[in-house]
ROMAR-312926 format. One record per residue: residue number from 1; x, z, y of N, C-alpha, C, CB in turn; residue in one letter. Coordinates in pm, 1 decimal, padded with zeros to 6 digits. Glycine has a CB too. Example, Ala and Ser with C-alpha at 12.3 -4.5 7.8 and 13.67 -1.06 7.14 Angstrom:
2
1 / 01319.0 / 00780.0 / -00569.0 / 01230.0 / 00780.0 / -00450.0 / 01320.0 / 00780.0 / -00330.0 / 01130.8 / 00904.6 / -00447.3 / A;
2 / 01285.0 / 00708.0 / -00225.0 / 01367.0 / 00714.0 / -00106.0 / 01290.0 / 00787.0 / 00003.0 / 01408.4 / 00572.5 / -00059.8 / S;
This chain:
147
1 / -02258.2 / -01474.7 / -00808.5 / -02185.9 / -01448.9 / -00931.0 / -02188.1 / -01576.6 / -01014.1 / -02247.3 / -01328.5 / -01009.2 / M;
2 / -02076.8 / -01606.4 / -01076.4 / -02065.2 / -01722.2 / -01163.5 / -02028.9 / -01673.9 / -01302.3 / -01959.9 / -01823.1 / -01110.2 / T;
3 / -02101.0 / -01723.4 / -01402.1 / -02074.7 / -01683.4 / -01539.7 / -02057.8 / -01806.8 / -01625.5 / -02187.8 / -01594.5 / -01594.3 / T;
4 / -01954.7 / -01806.9 / -01709.9 / -01928.9 / -01915.6 / -01804.4 / -01959.8 / -01862.3 / -01943.0 / -01780.3 / -01968.4 / -01794.7 / D;
5 / -02069.2 / -01913.7 / -02001.8 / -02112.2 / -01866.7 / -02134.2 / -02070.0 / -01964.0 / -02242.8 / -02264.2 / -01847.2 / -02138.0 / H;
6 / -01946.1 / -02006.7 / -02243.4 / -01900.2 / -02093.2 / -02351.8 / -01897.9 / -02015.3 / -02481.5 / -01760.8 / -02151.3 / -02321.2 / G;
7 / -01853.5 / -02080.0 / -02586.9 / -01843.7 / -02006.9 / -02713.0 / -01730.9 / -01904.8 / -02701.0 / -01819.0 / -02104.2 / -02833.3 / S;
8 / -01748.9 / -01788.7 / -02756.6 / -01649.0 / -01682.4 / -02748.8 / -01673.5 / -01592.6 / -02629.6 / -01509.3 / -01741.2 / -02741.3 / G;
9 / -01565.7 / -01535.4 / -02573.2 / -01579.7 / -01442.3 / -02460.6 / -01647.2 / -01507.3 / -02339.6 / -01442.7 / -01388.6 / -02420.2 / P;
10 / -01707.1 / -01422.2 / -02256.1 / -01774.9 / -01466.6 / -02134.6 / -01686.6 / -01438.6 / -02014.5 / -01911.9 / -01397.0 / -02118.7 / T;
11 / -01668.0 / -01537.9 / -01928.4 / -01590.9 / -01523.6 / -01804.9 / -01689.0 / -01511.8 / -01689.5 / -01493.1 / -01644.3 / -01783.7 / L;
12 / -01677.1 / -01404.6 / -01608.8 / -01766.8 / -01381.4 / -01496.7 / -01686.2 / -01363.8 / -01369.1 / -01855.8 / -01258.4 / -01522.2 / T;
13 / -01724.6 / -01434.0 / -01263.7 / -01663.2 / -01420.4 / -01132.4 / -01768.1 / -01363.6 / -01038.6 / -01607.7 / -01557.2 / -01080.0 / T;
14 / -01734.5 / -01257.2 / -00966.0 / -01832.4 / -01195.5 / -00877.7 / -01766.0 / -01112.2 / -00770.5 / -01928.2 / -01110.2 / -00956.8 / G;
15 / -01842.3 / -01024.9 / -00709.7 / -01793.1 / -00935.6 / -00604.8 / -01699.3 / -00831.5 / -00663.4 / -01910.1 / -00867.0 / -00532.3 / E;
16 / -01637.9 / -00750.4 / -00575.9 / -01548.2 / -00643.4 / -00619.7 / -01615.1 / -00553.8 / -00722.4 / -01502.3 / -00560.2 / -00500.6 / G;
17 / -01536.2 / -00502.2 / -00814.9 / -01588.0 / -00423.6 / -00926.1 / -01495.5 / -00303.1 / -00945.2 / -01598.1 / -00509.7 / -01057.7 / D;
18 / -01534.8 / -00187.0 / -00893.1 / -01447.6 / -00069.6 / -00900.7 / -01425.3 / -00024.3 / -01044.4 / -01506.4 / 00044.6 / -00819.4 / T;
19 / -01523.8 / -00040.4 / -01130.1 / -01505.6 / -00005.0 / -01270.8 / -01398.3 / -00094.6 / -01334.1 / -01639.7 / -00017.9 / -01348.1 / E;
20 / -01401.6 / -00223.4 / -01303.2 / -01298.9 / -00315.3 / -01352.8 / -01162.7 / -00279.4 / -01294.1 / -01335.3 / -00461.4 / -01318.3 / L;
21 / -01158.1 / -00249.5 / -01163.9 / -01032.2 / -00209.8 / -01100.3 / -00971.2 / -00088.7 / -01170.9 / -01054.9 / -00178.2 / -00951.3 / D;
22 / -01052.9 / 00011.4 / -01199.0 / -01004.5 / 00131.9 / -01266.4 / -00951.8 / 00099.0 / -01405.5 / -01116.1 / 00236.6 / -01275.8 / D;
23 / -01023.3 / 00014.0 / -01477.6 / -00979.6 / -00023.3 / -01613.1 / -00848.6 / -00101.4 / -01607.7 / -01088.4 / -00107.0 / -01684.4 / R;
24 / -00838.4 / -00197.7 / -01516.6 / -00715.7 / -00276.4 / -01504.3 / -00597.3 / -00187.8 / -01466.1 / -00734.0 / -00387.8 / -01400.3 / L;
25 / -00619.5 / -00095.1 / -01374.1 / -00513.7 / -00001.9 / -01335.2 / -00466.4 / 00077.4 / -01455.6 / -00562.5 / 00093.2 / -01224.9 / T;
26 / -00559.0 / 00131.0 / -01532.0 / -00523.1 / 00207.3 / -01650.7 / -00447.3 / 00123.4 / -01752.2 / -00646.8 / 00264.8 / -01714.6 / G;
27 / -00492.1 / 00002.5 / -01774.8 / -00424.9 / -00085.7 / -01871.2 / -00284.4 / -00120.7 / -01824.6 / -00506.3 / -00214.1 / -01892.5 / E;
28 / -00267.9 / -00149.4 / -01695.8 / -00135.1 / -00183.7 / -01644.2 / -00041.2 / -00063.9 / -01643.9 / -00146.6 / -00239.9 / -01503.5 / L;
29 / -00094.3 / 00053.7 / -01613.2 / -00011.4 / 00174.2 / -01619.9 / 00038.1 / 00194.1 / -01762.8 / -00090.7 / 00298.9 / -01571.7 / I;
30 / -00049.1 / 00178.3 / -01860.2 / -00009.2 / 00194.3 / -02000.1 / 00096.1 / 00089.8 / -02038.3 / -00132.4 / 00182.8 / -02092.9 / A;
31 / 00076.7 / -00034.1 / -01996.7 / 00172.4 / -00140.4 / -02027.2 / 00307.2 / -00110.7 / -01961.9 / 00118.7 / -00277.3 / -01979.7 / F;
32 / 00305.3 / -00076.3 / -01832.8 / 00429.9 / -00049.4 / -01760.2 / 00504.5 / 00069.9 / -01819.1 / 00400.5 / -00024.2 / -01612.3 / N;
33 / 00431.4 / 00172.7 / -01857.7 / 00493.6 / 00290.3 / -01917.6 / 00558.5 / 00253.5 / -02050.4 / 00389.8 / 00402.5 / -01937.6 / T;
34 / 00488.7 / 00175.4 / -02133.0 / 00544.6 / 00133.9 / -02261.7 / 00668.4 / 00046.5 / -02241.6 / 00439.0 / 00058.3 / -02344.2 / A;
35 / 00666.5 / -00038.6 / -02140.7 / 00777.9 / -00131.1 / -02117.8 / 00900.2 / -00063.1 / -02057.8 / 00733.6 / -00242.9 / -02027.2 / A;
36 / 00878.3 / 00041.7 / -01975.7 / 00989.4 / 00101.8 / -01901.5 / 01020.7 / 00245.3 / -01939.3 / 00960.4 / 00096.4 / -01756.9 / T;
37 / 00926.3 / 00313.1 / -02000.5 / 00943.5 / 00455.1 / -02027.4 / 00918.4 / 00541.6 / -01904.9 / 01081.8 / 00480.5 / -02079.3 / G;
38 / 00880.6 / 00481.0 / -01793.5 / 00854.8 / 00553.4 / -01669.1 / 00704.4 / 00575.2 / -01656.6 / 00910.9 / 00475.5 / -01545.0 / V;
39 / 00664.9 / 00702.3 / -01646.5 / 00521.1 / 00733.0 / -01642.0 / 00484.1 / 00821.2 / -01523.4 / 00478.3 / 00801.2 / -01770.9 / S;
40 / 00563.5 / 00815.5 / -01417.6 / 00542.4 / 00906.8 / -01305.3 / 00453.7 / 00849.1 / -01195.0 / 00674.9 / 00945.3 / -01246.7 / D;
41 / 00361.9 / 00758.6 / -01229.3 / 00277.4 / 00696.7 / -01127.0 / 00186.6 / 00801.2 / -01064.5 / 00193.6 / 00581.7 / -01186.9 / R;
42 / 00176.2 / 00793.6 / -00931.2 / 00087.5 / 00883.3 / -00859.4 / 00038.4 / 00817.6 / -00731.9 / 00157.9 / 01015.1 / -00827.9 / G;
43 / -00053.1 / 00881.7 / -00667.1 / -00104.3 / 00835.0 / -00539.2 / -00105.6 / 00952.2 / -00442.8 / -00246.2 / 00772.9 / -00553.9 / T;
44 / -00104.7 / 00921.6 / -00314.5 / -00119.5 / 01026.1 / -00213.9 / -00174.9 / 00965.3 / -00086.0 / 00015.6 / 01096.9 / -00187.0 / F;
45 / -00215.9 / 01053.8 / 00002.7 / -00269.3 / 01009.6 / 00131.3 / -00219.6 / 01102.0 / 00242.0 / -00424.4 / 01006.1 / 00128.6 / S;
46 / -00225.5 / 01050.5 / 00362.8 / -00196.3 / 01126.7 / 00484.1 / -00316.1 / 01102.8 / 00575.7 / -00057.3 / 01082.5 / 00552.7 / V;
47 / -00372.8 / 01209.5 / 00629.3 / -00495.4 / 01196.6 / 00708.3 / -00483.1 / 01278.9 / 00835.6 / -00619.1 / 01241.2 / 00626.6 / K;
48 / -00526.2 / 01220.5 / 00949.5 / -00528.8 / 01290.6 / 01077.7 / -00672.6 / 01288.5 / 01129.0 / -00430.0 / 01225.0 / 01181.7 / V;
49 / -00723.7 / 01407.0 / 01162.8 / -00857.3 / 01416.3 / 01221.4 / -00847.7 / 01485.6 / 01356.9 / -00954.6 / 01492.9 / 01127.0 / T;
50 / -00942.5 / 01455.0 / 01444.4 / -00944.0 / 01518.4 / 01576.1 / -01022.9 / 01649.2 / 01571.2 / -01004.4 / 01423.0 / 01681.7 / D;
51 / -01038.3 / 01712.0 / 01686.3 / -01106.2 / 01841.0 / 01695.0 / -01249.8 / 01835.4 / 01645.1 / -01104.3 / 01890.3 / 01837.1 / E;
52 / -01313.2 / 01717.5 / 01653.5 / -01451.7 / 01702.0 / 01608.6 / -01459.3 / 01663.6 / 01460.6 / -01522.9 / 01596.3 / 01693.4 / A;
53 / -01343.1 / 01652.2 / 01395.7 / -01341.7 / 01615.6 / 01254.8 / -01345.1 / 01465.5 / 01230.5 / -01457.2 / 01678.9 / 01186.0 / G;
54 / -01337.0 / 01387.6 / 01338.6 / -01339.9 / 01241.7 / 01326.0 / -01201.0 / 01190.0 / 01288.5 / -01388.5 / 01175.8 / 01458.1 / E;
55 / -01198.4 / 01082.7 / 01213.4 / -01072.2 / 01025.6 / 01167.5 / -00994.8 / 00963.0 / 01283.7 / -01097.6 / 00920.9 / 01058.3 / L;
56 / -00871.1 / 01006.5 / 01301.8 / -00778.3 / 00948.9 / 01399.2 / -00698.3 / 00838.7 / 01331.2 / -00683.5 / 01057.9 / 01458.4 / V;
57 / -00656.1 / 00864.3 / 01208.4 / -00579.2 / 00765.8 / 01133.2 / -00544.8 / 00819.0 / 00996.5 / -00452.3 / 00727.3 / 01207.9 / G;
58 / -00486.1 / 00730.9 / 00916.8 / -00448.5 / 00774.0 / 00784.1 / -00369.8 / 00668.7 / 00709.9 / -00569.8 / 00810.9 / 00706.0 / G;
59 / -00326.3 / 00708.4 / 00592.8 / -00243.3 / 00623.9 / 00508.4 / -00276.3 / 00654.3 / 00363.8 / -00092.2 / 00645.6 / 00537.1 / L;
60 / -00276.8 / 00550.7 / 00280.1 / -00285.9 / 00570.6 / 00136.0 / -00168.6 / 00498.4 / 00071.7 / -00422.4 / 00519.0 / 00079.1 / S;
61 / -00112.3 / 00559.7 / -00032.5 / 00007.8 / 00505.2 / -00094.7 / 00012.2 / 00541.4 / -00242.2 / 00133.4 / 00556.3 / -00023.5 / A;
62 / 00102.1 / 00476.2 / -00312.6 / 00127.2 / 00504.9 / -00453.4 / 00277.3 / 00523.0 / -00473.7 / 00071.7 / 00391.3 / -00544.9 / W;
63 / 00313.3 / 00589.5 / -00581.1 / 00453.7 / 00605.5 / -00617.8 / 00468.6 / 00573.2 / -00765.6 / 00504.9 / 00749.7 / -00586.6 / T;
64 / 00581.5 / 00513.6 / -00800.3 / 00612.6 / 00485.3 / -00940.1 / 00757.2 / 00441.1 / -00949.3 / 00517.5 / 00377.1 / -00998.8 / W;
65 / 00831.1 / 00502.0 / -01039.7 / 00966.9 / 00459.1 / -01067.0 / 01057.8 / 00457.5 / -00945.3 / 00964.2 / 00325.0 / -01126.8 / G;
66 / 01054.3 / 00558.6 / -00861.9 / 01137.8 / 00574.4 / -00742.5 / 01098.5 / 00482.2 / -00628.7 / 01281.0 / 00550.6 / -00777.3 / A;
67 / 00984.6 / 00415.6 / -00639.7 / 00934.1 / 00329.1 / -00532.2 / 00802.8 / 00385.8 / -00479.8 / 00914.5 / 00182.5 / -00582.3 / L;
68 / 00786.9 / 00384.2 / -00348.9 / 00660.0 / 00418.7 / -00285.1 / 00604.1 / 00290.7 / -00224.6 / 00677.8 / 00531.6 / -00175.6 / C;
69 / 00478.9 / 00263.9 / -00247.4 / 00413.4 / 00147.9 / -00188.7 / 00300.2 / 00192.7 / -00098.3 / 00361.0 / 00053.5 / -00297.8 / G;
70 / 00304.9 / 00151.0 / 00026.1 / 00196.5 / 00183.2 / 00119.3 / 00087.8 / 00077.8 / 00102.4 / 00247.7 / 00188.7 / 00268.4 / I;
71 / -00032.1 / 00123.5 / 00067.9 / -00145.7 / 00032.4 / 00055.6 / -00211.6 / 00008.9 / 00191.3 / -00248.2 / 00088.0 / -00044.2 / D;
72 / -00241.3 / 00117.4 / 00261.1 / -00315.3 / 00108.8 / 00387.1 / -00261.0 / 00208.1 / 00487.6 / -00464.7 / 00133.4 / 00364.2 / L;
73 / -00247.5 / 00166.2 / 00613.0 / -00216.4 / 00256.7 / 00723.0 / -00297.5 / 00207.6 / 00842.2 / -00060.4 / 00261.0 / 00755.0 / L;
74 / -00374.2 / 00298.5 / 00901.5 / -00458.9 / 00261.8 / 01014.6 / -00465.0 / 00378.6 / 01111.8 / -00601.5 / 00221.6 / 00967.3 / W;
75 / -00465.1 / 00346.7 / 01241.8 / -00486.1 / 00444.6 / 01348.3 / -00590.1 / 00384.7 / 01442.3 / -00351.0 / 00479.7 / 01424.6 / V;
76 / -00688.9 / 00466.1 / 01482.4 / -00794.9 / 00413.2 / 01568.1 / -00738.2 / 00372.9 / 01704.2 / -00907.6 / 00517.4 / 01585.5 / R;
77 / -00805.2 / 00278.9 / 01767.9 / -00757.6 / 00217.6 / 01892.4 / -00716.3 / 00318.4 / 01998.8 / -00863.9 / 00128.8 / 01948.2 / D;
78 / -00799.9 / 00418.4 / 02025.1 / -00773.2 / 00509.8 / 02136.4 / -00660.3 / 00609.0 / 02107.4 / -00898.8 / 00585.7 / 02170.6 / D;
79 / -00603.7 / 00604.4 / 01988.0 / -00495.7 / 00696.5 / 01952.1 / -00365.0 / 00624.9 / 01919.7 / -00537.5 / 00780.6 / 01834.0 / S;
80 / -00362.3 / 00493.8 / 01931.4 / -00242.9 / 00417.7 / 01889.9 / -00122.9 / 00440.4 / 01979.4 / -00274.2 / 00271.0 / 01887.0 / R;
81 / -00143.4 / 00478.2 / 02103.7 / -00030.9 / 00501.8 / 02194.9 / 00015.7 / 00646.6 / 02192.8 / -00069.5 / 00463.1 / 02336.4 / K;
82 / -00044.6 / 00729.4 / 02106.5 / -00011.1 / 00871.5 / 02100.6 / 00093.6 / 00905.1 / 01994.6 / -00135.4 / 00951.2 / 02074.5 / D;
83 / 00149.0 / 00804.5 / 01929.2 / 00253.3 / 00827.8 / 01830.4 / 00204.0 / 00865.0 / 01691.3 / 00341.7 / 00933.8 / 01878.9 / G;
84 / 00073.0 / 00854.5 / 01667.3 / 00020.9 / 00894.4 / 01536.5 / 00067.9 / 00803.3 / 01424.8 / -00129.7 / 00896.6 / 01539.4 / W;
85 / 00083.0 / 00675.8 / 01451.5 / 00130.2 / 00585.4 / 01346.9 / 00265.5 / 00628.1 / 01293.7 / 00138.1 / 00443.2 / 01399.5 / G;
86 / 00358.7 / 00657.9 / 01384.0 / 00492.0 / 00701.2 / 01343.6 / 00489.3 / 00834.4 / 01271.8 / 00582.5 / 00710.2 / 01463.5 / G;
87 / 00406.6 / 00927.0 / 01319.3 / 00398.5 / 01058.0 / 01254.0 / 00340.8 / 01046.1 / 01113.5 / 00313.3 / 01154.2 / 01337.6 / R;
88 / 00239.0 / 00963.1 / 01099.7 / 00178.9 / 00940.4 / 00967.9 / 00281.7 / 00877.4 / 00874.4 / 00053.1 / 00850.1 / 00979.2 / I;
89 / 00354.0 / 00777.3 / 00925.3 / 00454.4 / 00709.0 / 00844.0 / 00566.1 / 00805.1 / 00802.2 / 00513.2 / 00589.9 / 00921.1 / L;
90 / 00614.2 / 00886.8 / 00893.3 / 00719.0 / 00983.3 / 00859.8 / 00669.5 / 01085.0 / 00756.1 / 00766.8 / 01056.1 / 00986.8 / R;
91 / 00544.9 / 01128.2 / 00769.5 / 00489.3 / 01221.4 / 00670.5 / 00484.5 / 01156.4 / 00532.6 / 00348.0 / 01267.7 / 00712.5 / A;
92 / 00448.4 / 01029.3 / 00527.9 / 00443.8 / 00957.6 / 00400.5 / 00583.6 / 00943.1 / 00341.6 / 00379.3 / 00819.5 / 00418.7 / A;
93 / 00681.6 / 00912.3 / 00424.7 / 00819.4 / 00899.6 / 00376.2 / 00871.0 / 01033.4 / 00322.3 / 00911.6 / 00848.8 / 00489.2 / E;
94 / 00835.5 / 01141.9 / 00389.0 / 00874.2 / 01275.3 / 00342.3 / 00812.1 / 01303.4 / 00206.4 / 00831.8 / 01383.5 / 00443.8 / T;
95 / 00684.9 / 01270.5 / 00190.9 / 00617.7 / 01291.4 / 00062.2 / 00678.4 / 01202.3 / -00045.7 / 00466.9 / 01263.7 / 00075.0 / E;
96 / 00712.8 / 01078.6 / -00009.9 / 00774.5 / 00987.6 / -00106.9 / 00908.2 / 01044.4 / -00155.3 / 00795.1 / 00847.0 / -00044.4 / A;
97 / 00989.0 / 01095.2 / -00063.5 / 01116.2 / 01157.8 / -00102.1 / 01092.0 / 01277.5 / -00194.6 / 01194.9 / 01202.7 / 00023.5 / R;
98 / 00993.1 / 01358.8 / -00159.2 / 00960.7 / 01476.3 / -00240.8 / 00925.5 / 01435.0 / -00383.4 / 00844.0 / 01555.1 / -00178.1 / R;
99 / 00866.1 / 01317.6 / -00397.5 / 00827.0 / 01266.9 / -00529.3 / 00940.3 / 01189.9 / -00598.1 / 00704.8 / 01177.1 / -00515.9 / R;
100 / 01058.0 / 01188.2 / -00537.7 / 01173.0 / 01124.0 / -00599.9 / 01192.3 / 00977.8 / -00566.2 / 01162.2 / 01137.1 / -00744.2 / G;
101 / 01122.0 / 00928.2 / -00466.0 / 01134.7 / 00787.3 / -00428.3 / 01256.7 / 00766.5 / -00339.1 / 01007.3 / 00738.7 / -00356.5 / C;
102 / 01323.0 / 00654.1 / -00357.7 / 01437.8 / 00621.8 / -00273.4 / 01410.9 / 00503.7 / -00181.0 / 01558.1 / 00592.2 / -00359.7 / D;
103 / 01290.0 / 00445.6 / -00187.3 / 01253.9 / 00336.6 / -00096.6 / 01102.3 / 00327.2 / -00084.6 / 01312.8 / 00202.1 / -00145.9 / R;
104 / 01059.7 / 00260.0 / 00023.9 / 00917.7 / 00239.9 / 00051.8 / 00895.9 / 00092.2 / 00080.1 / 00869.6 / 00328.3 / 00172.1 / V;
105 / 00790.4 / 00037.0 / 00022.5 / 00753.1 / -00102.6 / 00044.8 / 00616.0 / -00107.7 / 00111.6 / 00752.4 / -00182.6 / -00089.1 / A;
106 / 00599.1 / -00206.3 / 00199.6 / 00471.0 / -00224.1 / 00267.8 / 00454.6 / -00371.2 / 00303.3 / 00461.9 / -00134.8 / 00395.3 / V;
107 / 00332.3 / -00414.2 / 00317.5 / 00300.0 / -00550.8 / 00357.9 / 00213.7 / -00544.3 / 00483.0 / 00227.2 / -00628.6 / 00243.3 / S;
108 / 00241.8 / -00630.6 / 00581.4 / 00165.4 / -00632.8 / 00705.9 / 00156.7 / -00777.0 / 00755.2 / 00230.6 / -00540.5 / 00813.9 / S;
109 / 00038.9 / -00820.2 / 00792.7 / 00024.3 / -00954.5 / 00847.6 / 00090.3 / -00962.5 / 00984.8 / -00124.6 / -00993.6 / 00856.9 / Y;
110 / 00132.5 / -01081.1 / 01023.2 / 00201.1 / -01098.1 / 01151.9 / 00113.7 / -01056.0 / 01269.0 / 00244.2 / -01242.8 / 01169.8 / T;
111 / -00016.6 / -01062.6 / 01256.9 / -00105.1 / -01020.0 / 01366.3 / -00134.5 / -00870.1 / 01361.2 / -00236.2 / -01098.2 / 01361.2 / F;
112 / -00077.4 / -00800.3 / 01263.3 / -00096.3 / -00656.4 / 01251.9 / 00026.3 / -00583.0 / 01306.8 / -00122.4 / -00616.4 / 01104.9 / Q;
113 / 00113.6 / -00534.0 / 01218.8 / 00215.4 / -00440.6 / 01267.2 / 00354.3 / -00454.5 / 01205.0 / 00168.1 / -00304.0 / 01244.4 / A;
114 / 00403.2 / -00573.7 / 01174.4 / 00540.1 / -00576.5 / 01118.9 / 00642.9 / -00519.8 / 01216.4 / 00578.9 / -00719.7 / 01081.7 / P;
115 / 00623.9 / -00539.1 / 01346.1 / 00715.8 / -00483.7 / 01444.9 / 00717.4 / -00332.3 / 01443.6 / 00679.5 / -00532.4 / 01582.4 / G;
116 / 00602.9 / -00270.9 / 01421.8 / 00592.9 / -00125.4 / 01410.3 / 00682.1 / -00076.0 / 01296.6 / 00446.0 / -00082.0 / 01386.7 / F;
117 / 00670.9 / -00139.7 / 01180.6 / 00751.0 / -00097.7 / 01065.8 / 00899.9 / -00122.3 / 01090.8 / 00705.6 / -00171.9 / 00939.2 / Y;
118 / 00934.0 / -00233.3 / 01152.5 / 01074.4 / -00261.9 / 01183.3 / 01132.6 / -00156.3 / 01277.1 / 01088.0 / -00401.4 / 01246.1 / E;
119 / 01053.0 / -00110.9 / 01374.8 / 01099.8 / -00005.4 / 01465.9 / 01126.2 / 00125.3 / 01391.9 / 00997.3 / 00018.0 / 01577.1 / R;
120 / 01066.4 / 00139.9 / 01274.3 / 01083.5 / 00260.6 / 01193.9 / 01181.2 / 00238.6 / 01078.0 / 00948.6 / 00307.0 / 01140.0 / H;
121 / 01264.3 / 00135.8 / 01088.4 / 01371.7 / 00116.1 / 00991.7 / 01340.4 / 00027.1 / 00873.9 / 01413.0 / 00244.5 / 00941.1 / G;
122 / 01224.6 / -00035.7 / 00872.5 / 01189.3 / -00126.1 / 00763.1 / 01250.9 / -00263.3 / 00789.2 / 01034.8 / -00137.1 / 00747.5 / Y;
123 / 01289.3 / -00330.8 / 00681.4 / 01353.8 / -00461.0 / 00690.2 / 01268.2 / -00562.4 / 00615.2 / 01498.9 / -00456.4 / 00632.7 / V;
124 / 01250.1 / -00678.3 / 00676.2 / 01171.6 / -00782.9 / 00611.7 / 01240.2 / -00827.8 / 00483.4 / 01151.2 / -00902.5 / 00706.8 / E;
125 / 01164.6 / -00827.7 / 00373.4 / 01218.0 / -00867.9 / 00243.5 / 01161.8 / -01003.0 / 00199.7 / 01186.7 / -00761.5 / 00138.2 / A;
126 / 01042.4 / -01036.6 / 00246.9 / 00979.1 / -01164.0 / 00210.9 / 00868.9 / -01194.4 / 00311.8 / 00921.2 / -01159.5 / 00065.2 / A;
127 / 00834.8 / -01321.6 / 00319.0 / 00728.9 / -01365.8 / 00410.2 / 00650.2 / -01475.8 / 00340.6 / 00787.7 / -01416.1 / 00547.1 / R;
128 / 00519.9 / -01459.1 / 00335.5 / 00432.5 / -01560.0 / 00276.8 / 00357.1 / -01626.4 / 00391.6 / 00333.3 / -01497.1 / 00170.9 / I;
129 / 00391.8 / -01751.6 / 00423.1 / 00330.2 / -01820.3 / 00537.7 / 00192.1 / -01876.3 / 00504.9 / 00420.4 / -01933.1 / 00585.2 / P;
130 / 00125.8 / -01922.0 / 00609.8 / 00002.8 / -01997.4 / 00593.1 / -00124.1 / -01916.5 / 00585.0 / 00013.0 / -02077.4 / 00474.1 / G;
131 / -00122.4 / -01792.8 / 00634.2 / -00244.0 / -01713.0 / 00637.2 / -00325.0 / -01760.2 / 00758.2 / -00212.1 / -01557.7 / 00644.6 / I;
132 / -00434.2 / -01824.6 / 00732.6 / -00521.3 / -01880.5 / 00837.2 / -00440.5 / -01966.3 / 00935.2 / -00593.9 / -01766.9 / 00913.5 / H;
133 / -00355.5 / -02050.2 / 00879.3 / -00280.8 / -02143.8 / 00961.8 / -00149.3 / -02091.2 / 01013.4 / -00363.0 / -02184.6 / 01075.4 / G;
134 / -00152.7 / -02005.0 / 01114.1 / -00030.4 / -01967.2 / 01185.3 / 00025.0 / -01829.7 / 01147.9 / -00056.3 / -01970.3 / 01331.8 / V;
135 / -00048.3 / -01751.8 / 01073.4 / -00005.9 / -01615.4 / 01041.5 / 00065.2 / -01609.6 / 00906.5 / -00126.4 / -01521.0 / 01041.3 / H;
136 / 00133.9 / -01499.0 / 00882.7 / 00204.9 / -01478.5 / 00757.1 / 00186.5 / -01334.6 / 00710.6 / 00354.9 / -01511.9 / 00772.6 / A;
137 / 00205.5 / -01314.3 / 00581.0 / 00204.9 / -01182.5 / 00520.0 / 00351.6 / -01141.4 / 00507.2 / 00130.0 / -01182.1 / 00379.6 / D;
138 / 00391.5 / -01038.7 / 00582.2 / 00530.6 / -00995.3 / 00587.6 / 00548.0 / -00873.8 / 00497.1 / 00573.4 / -00962.4 / 00733.7 / V;
139 / 00641.3 / -00883.4 / 00402.8 / 00671.3 / -00773.3 / 00311.7 / 00798.5 / -00705.9 / 00360.0 / 00686.4 / -00823.2 / 00164.0 / H;
140 / 00791.0 / -00574.2 / 00378.1 / 00903.3 / -00498.0 / 00433.6 / 00943.7 / -00386.5 / 00338.8 / 00867.1 / -00440.0 / 00571.3 / L;
141 / 01070.2 / -00346.2 / 00348.9 / 01125.0 / -00244.1 / 00262.2 / 01213.8 / -00151.2 / 00344.8 / 01204.3 / -00307.7 / 00145.1 / L;
142 / 01208.4 / -00022.3 / 00312.3 / 01296.6 / 00075.7 / 00377.2 / 01363.4 / 00160.7 / 00270.3 / 01217.4 / 00165.6 / 00477.3 / K;
143 / 01494.1 / 00172.2 / 00279.3 / 01570.8 / 00263.4 / 00193.4 / 01555.8 / 00404.5 / 00249.2 / 01722.6 / 00221.6 / 00185.3 / Q;
144 / 01519.1 / 00498.0 / 00164.8 / 01506.2 / 00637.2 / 00206.4 / 01635.8 / 00714.4 / 00182.9 / 01391.0 / 00704.1 / 00131.9 / L;
145 / 01719.8 / 00662.1 / 00094.9 / 01848.0 / 00724.7 / 00064.6 / 01955.8 / 00618.4 / 00073.4 / 01846.9 / 00792.0 / -00076.1 / T;
146 / 02078.1 / 00660.5 / 00084.0 / 02190.1 / 00565.9 / 00086.3 / 02197.9 / 00495.6 / -00048.7 / 02324.9 / 00638.5 / 00119.0 / E;
147 / 02214.7 / 00360.3 / -00047.5 / 02223.7 / 00288.1 / -00175.5 / 02351.7 / 00321.5 / -00250.2 / 02216.0 / 00137.3 / -00152.1 / P;
């Protein structure tokens, strides 16, 4: 942890801080709502478990202002060829539509799954190169309704 005790406020750099994350989220939601008048922010998840109750895969996402953003999508190795990724993604898109969203955004590194998302109708919107030299962070978008 690094702390700067100059005169006035104290600046501290350290490990992840869930209390700070929660406060920042709340402050940004309040700011965004005041700026746009849109206050429909929400979160949801999709979860698949096997017969033993073990996690097969899942997804976490947020919605706000007709946009759904996928934060995380993961399927365990031994289940990736069983179509669970696509089923999880379709369930999330259905939930996003139910919440009034007309598009979904997601980010995936080139060594992860941008091809998976493209096969499901997502289109590359931006690419940030230089992740550990040869990789990139690919941002994809899918329209859920006709523009």
